[in-house]
Structure formats: structure tokens, C-alpha cells
PDB file of N, CA, C and O in Angstrom, chain B, residues numbered from 101:
ATOM      1  N   LEU B 101     -24.832 -24.682  19.135  1.00  0.00           N
ATOM      2  CA  LEU B 101     -23.636 -25.239  19.746  1.00  0.00           C
ATOM      3  C   LEU B 101     -22.422 -24.350  19.511  1.00  0.00           C
ATOM      4  O   LEU B 101     -21.584 -24.185  20.397  1.00  0.00           O
ATOM      5  N   ALA B 102     -22.332 -23.787  18.326  1.00  0.00           N
ATOM      6  CA  ALA B 102     -21.172 -22.943  18.008  1.00  0.00           C
ATOM      7  C   ALA B 102     -21.132 -21.708  18.898  1.00  0.00           C
ATOM      8  O   ALA B 102     -20.055 -21.285  19.316  1.00  0.00           O
ATOM      9  N   CYS B 103     -22.269 -21.134  19.188  1.00  0.00           N
ATOM     10  CA  CYS B 103     -22.315 -19.906  19.986  1.00  0.00           C
ATOM     11  C   CYS B 103     -22.145 -20.162  21.473  1.00  0.00           C
ATOM     12  O   CYS B 103     -21.896 -19.225  22.233  1.00  0.00           O
ATOM     13  N   ASP B 104     -22.273 -21.388  21.898  1.00  0.00           N
ATOM     14  CA  ASP B 104     -22.091 -21.701  23.315  1.00  0.00           C
ATOM     15  C   ASP B 104     -20.693 -21.314  23.785  1.00  0.00           C
ATOM     16  O   ASP B 104     -20.508 -20.949  24.946  1.00  0.00           O
ATOM     17  N   ARG B 105     -19.710 -21.391  22.891  1.00  0.00           N
ATOM     18  CA  ARG B 105     -18.328 -21.014  23.220  1.00  0.00           C
ATOM     19  C   ARG B 105     -18.153 -19.505  23.358  1.00  0.00           C
ATOM     20  O   ARG B 105     -17.137 -19.043  23.875  1.00  0.00           O
ATOM     21  N   LEU B 106     -19.131 -18.744  22.903  1.00  0.00           N
ATOM     22  CA  LEU B 106     -19.024 -17.284  22.910  1.00  0.00           C
ATOM     23  C   LEU B 106     -19.503 -16.641  24.207  1.00  0.00           C
ATOM     24  O   LEU B 106     -19.348 -15.434  24.395  1.00  0.00           O
ATOM     25  N   ARG B 107     -20.071 -17.422  25.085  1.00  0.00           N
ATOM     26  CA  ARG B 107     -20.575 -16.876  26.353  1.00  0.00           C
ATOM     27  C   ARG B 107     -19.476 -16.138  27.098  1.00  0.00           C
ATOM     28  O   ARG B 107     -18.379 -16.658  27.301  1.00  0.00           O
ATOM     29  N   GLY B 108     -19.797 -14.912  27.501  1.00  0.00           N
ATOM     30  CA  GLY B 108     -18.868 -14.140  28.312  1.00  0.00           C
ATOM     31  C   GLY B 108     -17.746 -13.460  27.562  1.00  0.00           C
ATOM     32  O   GLY B 108     -16.960 -12.731  28.166  1.00  0.00           O
ATOM     33  N   LYS B 109     -17.649 -13.679  26.260  1.00  0.00           N
ATOM     34  CA  LYS B 109     -16.591 -13.034  25.477  1.00  0.00           C
ATOM     35  C   LYS B 109     -17.076 -11.670  24.999  1.00  0.00           C
ATOM     36  O   LYS B 109     -18.201 -11.552  24.514  1.00  0.00           O
ATOM     37  N   PRO B 110     -16.251 -10.647  25.129  1.00  0.00           N
ATOM     38  CA  PRO B 110     -16.664  -9.301  24.720  1.00  0.00           C
ATOM     39  C   PRO B 110     -16.590  -9.106  23.204  1.00  0.00           C
ATOM     40  O   PRO B 110     -15.789  -9.743  22.520  1.00  0.00           O
ATOM     41  N   GLY B 111     -17.440  -8.216  22.696  1.00  0.00           N
ATOM     42  CA  GLY B 111     -17.370  -7.814  21.298  1.00  0.00           C
ATOM     43  C   GLY B 111     -17.650  -8.897  20.282  1.00  0.00           C
ATOM     44  O   GLY B 111     -17.102  -8.859  19.180  1.00  0.00           O
ATOM     45  N   VAL B 112     -18.472  -9.846  20.613  1.00  0.00           N
ATOM     46  CA  VAL B 112     -18.763 -10.969  19.718  1.00  0.00           C
ATOM     47  C   VAL B 112     -19.543 -10.482  18.500  1.00  0.00           C
ATOM     48  O   VAL B 112     -20.432  -9.638  18.609  1.00  0.00           O
ATOM     49  N   ARG B 113     -19.191 -11.033  17.337  1.00  0.00           N
ATOM     50  CA  ARG B 113     -19.921 -10.759  16.092  1.00  0.00           C
ATOM     51  C   ARG B 113     -20.377 -12.084  15.511  1.00  0.00           C
ATOM     52  O   ARG B 113     -19.583 -13.014  15.365  1.00  0.00           O
ATOM     53  N   VAL B 114     -21.674 -12.170  15.175  1.00  0.00           N
ATOM     54  CA  VAL B 114     -22.252 -13.414  14.666  1.00  0.00           C
ATOM     55  C   VAL B 114     -23.032 -13.100  13.396  1.00  0.00           C
ATOM     56  O   VAL B 114     -23.741 -12.097  13.328  1.00  0.00           O
ATOM     57  N   LEU B 115     -22.898 -13.961  12.393  1.00  0.00           N
ATOM     58  CA  LEU B 115     -23.676 -13.863  11.169  1.00  0.00           C
ATOM     59  C   LEU B 115     -24.601 -15.069  11.098  1.00  0.00           C
ATOM     60  O   LEU B 115     -24.151 -16.211  11.203  1.00  0.00           O
ATOM     61  N   ILE B 116     -25.893 -14.815  10.918  1.00  0.00           N
ATOM     62  CA  ILE B 116     -26.880 -15.884  10.783  1.00  0.00           C
ATOM     63  C   ILE B 116     -27.392 -15.855   9.348  1.00  0.00           C
ATOM     64  O   ILE B 116     -27.846 -14.818   8.864  1.00  0.00           O
ATOM     65  N   GLY B 117     -27.318 -16.984   8.678  1.00  0.00           N
ATOM     66  CA  GLY B 117     -27.800 -17.097   7.305  1.00  0.00           C
ATOM     67  C   GLY B 117     -29.273 -17.450   7.288  1.00  0.00           C
ATOM     68  O   GLY B 117     -29.630 -18.623   7.399  1.00  0.00           O
ATOM     69  N   GLY B 118     -30.131 -16.456   7.149  1.00  0.00           N
ATOM     70  CA  GLY B 118     -31.578 -16.662   7.080  1.00  0.00           C
ATOM     71  C   GLY B 118     -32.254 -16.427   8.419  1.00  0.00           C
ATOM     72  O   GLY B 118     -31.748 -16.836   9.464  1.00  0.00           O
ATOM     73  N   LEU B 119     -33.397 -15.767   8.378  1.00  0.00           N
ATOM     74  CA  LEU B 119     -34.141 -15.470   9.599  1.00  0.00           C
ATOM     75  C   LEU B 119     -35.121 -16.570   9.948  1.00  0.00           C
ATOM     76  O   LEU B 119     -35.241 -16.949  11.113  1.00  0.00           O
ATOM     77  N   GLY B 120     -35.824 -17.086   8.953  1.00  0.00           N
ATOM     78  CA  GLY B 120     -36.808 -18.136   9.198  1.00  0.00           C
ATOM     79  C   GLY B 120     -37.809 -17.718  10.255  1.00  0.00           C
ATOM     80  O   GLY B 120     -38.349 -16.613  10.197  1.00  0.00           O
ATOM     81  N   PHE B 121     -38.063 -18.588  11.221  1.00  0.00           N
ATOM     82  CA  PHE B 121     -38.984 -18.294  12.316  1.00  0.00           C
ATOM     83  C   PHE B 121     -38.322 -17.510  13.442  1.00  0.00           C
ATOM     84  O   PHE B 121     -38.994 -17.122  14.398  1.00  0.00           O
ATOM     85  N   GLY B 122     -37.021 -17.272  13.345  1.00  0.00           N
ATOM     86  CA  GLY B 122     -36.315 -16.479  14.342  1.00  0.00           C
ATOM     87  C   GLY B 122     -35.792 -17.265  15.530  1.00  0.00           C
ATOM     88  O   GLY B 122     -35.252 -16.676  16.466  1.00  0.00           O
ATOM     89  N   PHE B 123     -35.939 -18.572  15.513  1.00  0.00           N
ATOM     90  CA  PHE B 123     -35.509 -19.375  16.659  1.00  0.00           C
ATOM     91  C   PHE B 123     -33.996 -19.333  16.860  1.00  0.00           C
ATOM     92  O   PHE B 123     -33.525 -19.268  17.996  1.00  0.00           O
ATOM     93  N   THR B 124     -33.231 -19.368  15.768  1.00  0.00           N
ATOM     94  CA  THR B 124     -31.771 -19.284  15.879  1.00  0.00           C
ATOM     95  C   THR B 124     -31.356 -17.921  16.407  1.00  0.00           C
ATOM     96  O   THR B 124     -30.495 -17.828  17.282  1.00  0.00           O
ATOM     97  N   LEU B 125     -31.952 -16.878  15.888  1.00  0.00           N
ATOM     98  CA  LEU B 125     -31.644 -15.529  16.360  1.00  0.00           C
ATOM     99  C   LEU B 125     -31.952 -15.393  17.843  1.00  0.00           C
ATOM    100  O   LEU B 125     -31.152 -14.832  18.593  1.00  0.00           O
ATOM    101  N   ARG B 126     -33.083 -15.891  18.268  1.00  0.00           N
ATOM    102  CA  ARG B 126     -33.448 -15.809  19.685  1.00  0.00           C
ATOM    103  C   ARG B 126     -32.400 -16.501  20.561  1.00  0.00           C
ATOM    104  O   ARG B 126     -31.987 -15.960  21.587  1.00  0.00           O
ATOM    105  N   ARG B 127     -31.977 -17.683  20.157  1.00  0.00           N
ATOM    106  CA  ARG B 127     -30.996 -18.427  20.964  1.00  0.00           C
ATOM    107  C   ARG B 127     -29.642 -17.734  20.979  1.00  0.00           C
ATOM    108  O   ARG B 127     -28.990 -17.670  22.022  1.00  0.00           O
ATOM    109  N   VAL B 128     -29.216 -17.220  19.841  1.00  0.00           N
ATOM    110  CA  VAL B 128     -27.937 -16.503  19.789  1.00  0.00           C
ATOM    111  C   VAL B 128     -27.978 -15.303  20.727  1.00  0.00           C
ATOM    112  O   VAL B 128     -27.020 -15.068  21.464  1.00  0.00           O
ATOM    113  N   LEU B 129     -29.061 -14.546  20.715  1.00  0.00           N
ATOM    114  CA  LEU B 129     -29.173 -13.390  21.598  1.00  0.00           C
ATOM    115  C   LEU B 129     -29.162 -13.785  23.068  1.00  0.00           C
ATOM    116  O   LEU B 129     -28.690 -13.020  23.910  1.00  0.00           O
ATOM    117  N   GLU B 130     -29.668 -14.954  23.384  1.00  0.00           N
ATOM    118  CA  GLU B 130     -29.631 -15.457  24.758  1.00  0.00           C
ATOM    119  C   GLU B 130     -28.201 -15.780  25.184  1.00  0.00           C
ATOM    120  O   GLU B 130     -27.864 -15.668  26.362  1.00  0.00           O
ATOM    121  N   LEU B 131     -27.363 -16.180  24.234  1.00  0.00           N
ATOM    122  CA  LEU B 131     -26.012 -16.642  24.555  1.00  0.00           C
ATOM    123  C   LEU B 131     -24.955 -15.547  24.551  1.00  0.00           C
ATOM    124  O   LEU B 131     -24.000 -15.605  25.325  1.00  0.00           O
ATOM    125  N   VAL B 132     -25.118 -14.554  23.691  1.00  0.00           N
ATOM    126  CA  VAL B 132     -24.075 -13.529  23.560  1.00  0.00           C
ATOM    127  C   VAL B 132     -24.343 -12.370  24.519  1.00  0.00           C
ATOM    128  O   VAL B 132     -25.450 -12.210  25.032  1.00  0.00           O
ATOM    129  N   GLY B 133     -23.309 -11.572  24.745  1.00  0.00           N
ATOM    130  CA  GLY B 133     -23.408 -10.465  25.684  1.00  0.00           C
ATOM    131  C   GLY B 133     -24.099  -9.239  25.111  1.00  0.00           C
ATOM    132  O   GLY B 133     -24.503  -9.207  23.948  1.00  0.00           O
ATOM    133  N   ALA B 134     -24.220  -8.241  25.957  1.00  0.00           N
ATOM    134  CA  ALA B 134     -24.920  -7.009  25.605  1.00  0.00           C
ATOM    135  C   ALA B 134     -24.183  -6.193  24.545  1.00  0.00           C
ATOM    136  O   ALA B 134     -24.795  -5.364  23.872  1.00  0.00           O
ATOM    137  N   ASP B 135     -22.869  -6.420  24.388  1.00  0.00           N
ATOM    138  CA  ASP B 135     -22.105  -5.659  23.400  1.00  0.00           C
ATOM    139  C   ASP B 135     -21.899  -6.423  22.093  1.00  0.00           C
ATOM    140  O   ASP B 135     -21.095  -6.011  21.257  1.00  0.00           O
ATOM    141  N   ALA B 136     -22.609  -7.519  21.912  1.00  0.00           N
ATOM    142  CA  ALA B 136     -22.481  -8.326  20.695  1.00  0.00           C
ATOM    143  C   ALA B 136     -23.148  -7.633  19.515  1.00  0.00           C
ATOM    144  O   ALA B 136     -23.976  -6.740  19.688  1.00  0.00           O
ATOM    145  N   HIS B 137     -22.775  -8.059  18.316  1.00  0.00           N
ATOM    146  CA  HIS B 137     -23.390  -7.578  17.079  1.00  0.00           C
ATOM    147  C   HIS B 137     -23.797  -8.813  16.287  1.00  0.00           C
ATOM    148  O   HIS B 137     -22.955  -9.640  15.937  1.00  0.00           O
ATOM    149  N   VAL B 138     -25.095  -8.935  16.007  1.00  0.00           N
ATOM    150  CA  VAL B 138     -25.613 -10.100  15.291  1.00  0.00           C
ATOM    151  C   VAL B 138     -26.236  -9.632  13.987  1.00  0.00           C
ATOM    152  O   VAL B 138     -27.195  -8.860  13.988  1.00  0.00           O
ATOM    153  N   GLN B 139     -25.688 -10.100  12.882  1.00  0.00           N
ATOM    154  CA  GLN B 139     -26.231  -9.773  11.559  1.00  0.00           C
ATOM    155  C   GLN B 139     -27.026 -10.964  11.048  1.00  0.00           C
ATOM    156  O   GLN B 139     -26.584 -12.109  11.141  1.00  0.00           O
ATOM    157  N   VAL B 140     -28.202 -10.677  10.510  1.00  0.00           N
ATOM    158  CA  VAL B 140     -29.035 -11.719   9.917  1.00  0.00           C
ATOM    159  C   VAL B 140     -29.153 -11.436   8.429  1.00  0.00           C
ATOM    160  O   VAL B 140     -29.631 -10.374   8.030  1.00  0.00           O
ATOM    161  N   ALA B 141     -28.720 -12.375   7.616  1.00  0.00           N
ATOM    162  CA  ALA B 141     -28.793 -12.237   6.165  1.00  0.00           C
ATOM    163  C   ALA B 141     -30.056 -12.950   5.681  1.00  0.00           C
ATOM    164  O   ALA B 141     -30.089 -14.177   5.587  1.00  0.00           O
ATOM    165  N   GLU B 142     -31.085 -12.174   5.379  1.00  0.00           N
ATOM    166  CA  GLU B 142     -32.356 -12.720   4.884  1.00  0.00           C
ATOM    167  C   GLU B 142     -32.642 -12.119   3.515  1.00  0.00           C
ATOM    168  O   GLU B 142     -32.642 -10.898   3.358  1.00  0.00           O
ATOM    169  N   LEU B 143     -32.884 -12.967   2.528  1.00  0.00           N
ATOM    170  CA  LEU B 143     -33.117 -12.515   1.161  1.00  0.00           C
ATOM    171  C   LEU B 143     -34.528 -11.983   0.924  1.00  0.00           C
ATOM    172  O   LEU B 143     -34.732 -11.116   0.075  1.00  0.00           O
ATOM    173  N   LEU B 144     -35.495 -12.498   1.669  1.00  0.00           N
ATOM    174  CA  LEU B 144     -36.887 -12.153   1.424  1.00  0.00           C
ATOM    175  C   LEU B 144     -37.417 -11.149   2.441  1.00  0.00           C
ATOM    176  O   LEU B 144     -37.523 -11.474   3.623  1.00  0.00           O
ATOM    177  N   PRO B 145     -37.748  -9.947   2.010  1.00  0.00           N
ATOM    178  CA  PRO B 145     -38.299  -8.960   2.928  1.00  0.00           C
ATOM    179  C   PRO B 145     -39.613  -9.421   3.554  1.00  0.00           C
ATOM    180  O   PRO B 145     -39.978  -8.971   4.640  1.00  0.00           O
ATOM    181  N   GLU B 146     -40.318 -10.315   2.871  1.00  0.00           N
ATOM    182  CA  GLU B 146     -41.569 -10.846   3.413  1.00  0.00           C
ATOM    183  C   GLU B 146     -41.340 -11.645   4.689  1.00  0.00           C
ATOM    184  O   GLU B 146     -42.171 -11.619   5.598  1.00  0.00           O
ATOM    185  N   VAL B 147     -40.220 -12.353   4.762  1.00  0.00           N
ATOM    186  CA  VAL B 147     -39.900 -13.125   5.965  1.00  0.00           C
ATOM    187  C   VAL B 147     -39.634 -12.182   7.134  1.00  0.00           C
ATOM    188  O   VAL B 147     -40.062 -12.447   8.258  1.00  0.00           O
ATOM    189  N   VAL B 148     -38.939 -11.099   6.876  1.00  0.00           N
ATOM    190  CA  VAL B 148     -38.675 -10.101   7.917  1.00  0.00           C
ATOM    191  C   VAL B 148     -39.989  -9.487   8.392  1.00  0.00           C
ATOM    192  O   VAL B 148     -40.229  -9.375   9.594  1.00  0.00           O
ATOM    193  N   ALA B 149     -40.833  -9.090   7.450  1.00  0.00           N
ATOM    194  CA  ALA B 149     -42.128  -8.487   7.793  1.00  0.00           C
ATOM    195  C   ALA B 149     -42.986  -9.467   8.575  1.00  0.00           C
ATOM    196  O   ALA B 149     -43.655  -9.075   9.531  1.00  0.00           O
ATOM    197  N   TRP B 150     -42.977 -10.721   8.188  1.00  0.00           N
ATOM    198  CA  TRP B 150     -43.762 -11.758   8.858  1.00  0.00           C
ATOM    199  C   TRP B 150     -43.302 -11.916  10.302  1.00  0.00           C
ATOM    200  O   TRP B 150     -44.123 -12.058  11.209  1.00  0.00           O
ATOM    201  N   ASN B 151     -41.988 -11.892  10.514  1.00  0.00           N
ATOM    202  CA  ASN B 151     -41.453 -11.986  11.879  1.00  0.00           C
ATOM    203  C   ASN B 151     -41.877 -10.791  12.714  1.00  0.00           C
ATOM    204  O   ASN B 151     -42.245 -10.951  13.878  1.00  0.00           O
ATOM    205  N   ARG B 152     -41.831  -9.609  12.145  1.00  0.00           N
ATOM    206  CA  ARG B 152     -42.215  -8.405  12.883  1.00  0.00           C
ATOM    207  C   ARG B 152     -43.697  -8.407  13.227  1.00  0.00           C
ATOM    208  O   ARG B 152     -44.087  -7.996  14.319  1.00  0.00           O
ATOM    209  N   GLU B 153     -44.523  -8.872  12.289  1.00  0.00           N
ATOM    210  CA  GLU B 153     -45.969  -8.775  12.466  1.00  0.00           C
ATOM    211  C   GLU B 153     -46.567  -9.946  13.228  1.00  0.00           C
ATOM    212  O   GLU B 153     -47.380  -9.742  14.129  1.00  0.00           O
ATOM    213  N   PHE B 154     -46.186 -11.153  12.887  1.00  0.00           N
ATOM    214  CA  PHE B 154     -46.866 -12.331  13.426  1.00  0.00           C
ATOM    215  C   PHE B 154     -46.090 -13.108  14.486  1.00  0.00           C
ATOM    216  O   PHE B 154     -46.700 -13.768  15.326  1.00  0.00           O
ATOM    217  N   LEU B 155     -44.773 -13.046  14.465  1.00  0.00           N
ATOM    218  CA  LEU B 155     -43.999 -13.896  15.373  1.00  0.00           C
ATOM    219  C   LEU B 155     -43.497 -13.174  16.619  1.00  0.00           C
ATOM    220  O   LEU B 155     -42.813 -13.782  17.442  1.00  0.00           O
ATOM    221  N   SER B 156     -43.815 -11.909  16.773  1.00  0.00           N
ATOM    222  CA  SER B 156     -43.349 -11.190  17.967  1.00  0.00           C
ATOM    223  C   SER B 156     -43.965 -11.778  19.236  1.00  0.00           C
ATOM    224  O   SER B 156     -43.366 -11.683  20.307  1.00  0.00           O
ATOM    225  N   THR B 157     -45.147 -12.382  19.134  1.00  0.00           N
ATOM    226  CA  THR B 157     -45.750 -13.017  20.313  1.00  0.00           C
ATOM    227  C   THR B 157     -45.046 -14.320  20.669  1.00  0.00           C
ATOM    228  O   THR B 157     -45.113 -14.778  21.809  1.00  0.00           O
ATOM    229  N   VAL B 158     -44.376 -14.908  19.697  1.00  0.00           N
ATOM    230  CA  VAL B 158     -43.650 -16.165  19.932  1.00  0.00           C
ATOM    231  C   VAL B 158     -42.218 -15.893  20.386  1.00  0.00           C
ATOM    232  O   VAL B 158     -41.754 -16.459  21.376  1.00  0.00           O
ATOM    233  N   ASN B 159     -41.524 -15.026  19.656  1.00  0.00           N
ATOM    234  CA  ASN B 159     -40.097 -14.788  19.887  1.00  0.00           C
ATOM    235  C   ASN B 159     -39.777 -13.447  20.523  1.00  0.00           C
ATOM    236  O   ASN B 159     -38.607 -13.142  20.758  1.00  0.00           O
ATOM    237  N   GLY B 160     -40.766 -12.660  20.799  1.00  0.00           N
ATOM    238  CA  GLY B 160     -40.487 -11.333  21.313  1.00  0.00           C
ATOM    239  C   GLY B 160     -40.119 -10.403  20.173  1.00  0.00           C
ATOM    240  O   GLY B 160     -40.334 -10.715  19.002  1.00  0.00           O
ATOM    241  N   LEU B 161     -39.580  -9.295  20.521  1.00  0.00           N
ATOM    242  CA  LEU B 161     -39.244  -8.285  19.519  1.00  0.00           C
ATOM    243  C   LEU B 161     -37.771  -8.399  19.117  1.00  0.00           C
ATOM    244  O   LEU B 161     -36.991  -7.461  19.282  1.00  0.00           O
ATOM    245  N   LEU B 162     -37.418  -9.551  18.597  1.00  0.00           N
ATOM    246  CA  LEU B 162     -36.023  -9.836  18.253  1.00  0.00           C
ATOM    247  C   LEU B 162     -35.409  -8.809  17.323  1.00  0.00           C
ATOM    248  O   LEU B 162     -34.265  -8.398  17.513  1.00  0.00           O
ATOM    249  N   LEU B 163     -36.155  -8.400  16.331  1.00  0.00           N
ATOM    250  CA  LEU B 163     -35.605  -7.503  15.321  1.00  0.00           C
ATOM    251  C   LEU B 163     -35.450  -6.080  15.827  1.00  0.00           C
ATOM    252  O   LEU B 163     -34.845  -5.250  15.150  1.00  0.00           O
ATOM    253  N   GLN B 164     -35.985  -5.781  17.005  1.00  0.00           N
ATOM    254  CA  GLN B 164     -35.812  -4.459  17.595  1.00  0.00           C
ATOM    255  C   GLN B 164     -34.661  -4.437  18.590  1.00  0.00           C
ATOM    256  O   GLN B 164     -34.335  -3.382  19.134  1.00  0.00           O
ATOM    257  N   ASP B 165     -34.053  -5.567  18.831  1.00  0.00           N
ATOM    258  CA  ASP B 165     -32.909  -5.639  19.733  1.00  0.00           C
ATOM    259  C   ASP B 165     -31.761  -4.829  19.130  1.00  0.00           C
ATOM    260  O   ASP B 165     -31.446  -4.982  17.950  1.00  0.00           O
ATOM    261  N   ALA B 166     -31.148  -3.981  19.924  1.00  0.00           N
ATOM    262  CA  ALA B 166     -30.071  -3.107  19.448  1.00  0.00           C
ATOM    263  C   ALA B 166     -28.874  -3.870  18.900  1.00  0.00           C
ATOM    264  O   ALA B 166     -28.083  -3.306  18.144  1.00  0.00           O
ATOM    265  N   ARG B 167     -28.725  -5.137  19.263  1.00  0.00           N
ATOM    266  CA  ARG B 167     -27.596  -5.935  18.801  1.00  0.00           C
ATOM    267  C   ARG B 167     -27.822  -6.515  17.406  1.00  0.00           C
ATOM    268  O   ARG B 167     -26.889  -7.048  16.803  1.00  0.00           O
ATOM    269  N   VAL B 168     -29.045  -6.420  16.885  1.00  0.00           N
ATOM    270  CA  VAL B 168     -29.410  -7.086  15.634  1.00  0.00           C
ATOM    271  C   VAL B 168     -29.408  -6.117  14.462  1.00  0.00           C
ATOM    272  O   VAL B 168     -29.911  -4.996  14.546  1.00  0.00           O
ATOM    273  N   GLU B 169     -28.833  -6.582  13.386  1.00  0.00           N
ATOM    274  CA  GLU B 169     -28.873  -5.832  12.122  1.00  0.00           C
ATOM    275  C   GLU B 169     -29.429  -6.743  11.049  1.00  0.00           C
ATOM    276  O   GLU B 169     -29.557  -6.333   9.896  1.00  0.00           O
TER     277      GLU B 169
END
């Protein structure tokens, strides 16, 4: 809901606390523009690896999106 207000605004920066299954990241990327910067703060490298290896079929290649750090 918070990111819905960001549609169409240039230079948006978003911080997501935790990657989890990547559903929040996927939705944020759907809402923000091509010049947005989205940072994901994840404490466990295993969660990041799990998303890259097992969840790419569910969420796509979210972590390879140029807007994601």
C-alpha cells in the first residue's frame, strides 16, 4: 500500500526489511519505475541463496534486476 503512492514518481528509493520469499520485492518492482533503487536488507545469506536457487521459478530473477541491491 505504501508503494502505491510511488507510481510514476521519478528516482524512487525503497528499503525493504528482509527478503523472505521475495513477494514484497516483486510487488515493489511492479509498482516503481525503471529508474528506482530498491535496497533489501537481509541478514541471512542463506535466504538470498535460496531465492536465487529455488524461487526464481516463482518470482523470476528478482535479485538480478538492475534496480535491486
